[in-house]
C-alpha positions as CSV (number, residue, x, y, z in Angstrom):
1,X,-15.1,-48.1,49.0
2,X,-17.6,-47.9,46.2
3,X,-16.8,-48.0,42.6
4,X,-18.0,-44.4,42.1
5,X,-15.7,-43.1,44.9
6,X,-12.8,-45.1,43.4
7,X,-13.4,-43.5,40.0
8,X,-13.7,-40.0,41.5
9,X,-10.4,-40.5,43.3
10,X,-8.7,-41.7,40.1
11,X,-10.0,-38.7,38.2
12,X,-8.7,-36.3,40.9
13,X,-5.3,-38.0,40.8
14,X,-5.3,-37.6,37.0
15,X,-6.1,-33.9,37.3
16,X,-3.3,-33.4,39.9
17,X,-0.8,-35.2,37.7
18,X,-1.8,-33.0,34.8
19,X,-1.3,-29.9,37.0
20,X,2.1,-31.1,38.1
21,X,3.1,-31.8,34.5
22,X,2.2,-28.2,33.6
23,X,4.2,-26.8,36.5
24,X,7.2,-28.9,35.6
25,X,6.9,-27.7,31.9
26,X,6.8,-24.1,33.0
27,X,9.8,-24.6,35.3
28,X,11.7,-26.2,32.5
29,X,11.0,-23.2,30.3
30,X,12.3,-20.9,33.0
31,X,15.5,-23.0,33.4
32,X,16.1,-22.8,29.7
33,X,15.7,-19.0,29.6
34,X,18.0,-18.7,32.6
35,X,20.7,-20.9,31.0
36,X,20.5,-18.9,27.8
37,X,20.8,-15.6,29.6
38,X,23.7,-17.0,31.7
39,X,25.5,-18.0,28.5
40,X,24.8,-14.6,26.9
41,X,26.1,-12.8,29.9
42,X,29.2,-15.0,30.1
43,X,30.1,-14.2,26.5
44,X,29.5,-10.5,27.1
45,X,31.7,-10.7,30.2
46,X,34.5,-12.4,28.3
47,X,34.3,-9.7,25.5
48,X,34.4,-6.9,28.1
49,X,37.4,-8.4,29.8
50,X,39.2,-8.7,26.5
51,X,38.4,-5.0,25.9
52,X,39.7,-4.0,29.3
53,X,42.9,-6.0,28.8
54,X,43.5,-4.3,25.4
55,X,43.0,-0.9,26.9
56,X,45.2,-1.7,29.9
57,X,48.0,-3.0,27.6
58,X,48.4,0.5,26.2
59,X,46.7,-0.2,22.8
60,X,44.5,2.5,21.4
61,X,41.0,2.3,22.8
62,X,38.2,1.4,20.4
63,X,36.8,4.9,20.5
64,X,40.1,6.4,19.3
65,X,40.3,3.8,16.5
66,X,36.8,4.7,15.4
67,X,37.6,8.4,15.4
68,X,40.8,7.9,13.5
69,X,39.0,5.8,10.8
70,X,36.2,8.4,10.6
71,X,38.7,11.2,10.1
72,X,40.7,9.3,7.4
73,X,37.7,8.4,5.2
74,X,35.5,11.5,5.5
75,X,33.5,13.3,8.1
76,X,30.7,11.2,9.4
77,X,28.1,11.7,12.0
78,X,28.0,10.7,15.7
79,X,25.6,7.9,14.9
80,X,28.2,6.2,12.8
81,X,30.7,6.5,15.6
82,X,28.2,4.9,18.0
83,X,27.5,2.0,15.7
84,X,31.2,1.4,15.2
85,X,31.8,1.5,18.9
86,X,29.0,-1.1,19.4
87,X,30.5,-3.3,16.8
88,X,33.9,-3.2,18.4
89,X,32.3,-4.0,21.8
90,X,31.0,-7.3,20.2
91,X,27.5,-6.5,19.0
92,X,25.9,-6.8,15.6
93,X,25.0,-3.6,13.8
94,X,23.7,-5.1,10.6
95,X,20.0,-5.4,9.9
96,X,20.1,-9.2,10.0
97,X,21.2,-9.6,13.6
98,X,21.1,-6.1,15.0
99,X,21.8,-5.9,18.8
100,X,22.7,-9.5,19.2
101,X,26.1,-10.5,20.6
102,X,28.7,-11.6,18.0
103,X,29.7,-15.1,19.0
104,X,32.1,-15.6,16.1
105,X,34.9,-13.4,14.7
106,X,33.5,-10.8,12.3
107,X,30.2,-10.4,10.6
108,X,30.4,-9.6,6.8
109,X,27.1,-7.7,6.9
110,X,28.3,-5.5,9.7
111,X,31.6,-4.9,8.1
112,X,30.0,-4.0,4.8
113,X,27.7,-1.6,6.6
114,X,30.7,0.1,8.3
115,X,32.6,0.4,5.0
116,X,29.8,2.3,3.3
């Protein structure tokens, strides 16, 4: 084998290794995205199960609580009811984290928005 052939083969191996490295990197990114989505769905599933347990236990549903609160304070629109329902289902309604799942107890920004 000549020196030129040896160098050519080494260069091809280096290119293949670089390609494999890129493929592994993209697979790693996909795994990270799947794990994040799995965690988000697990949290959402837990919150939905809690909601079902509360409703099955005979407590007032979140929709009834929202309607009662709206009637006590003053007449508000349907949009307010929808936002309150979303918050009770475990989603942020504040402008800081709108639409994200609430992973902790309560969000002060969301609560201040609901109390306006």
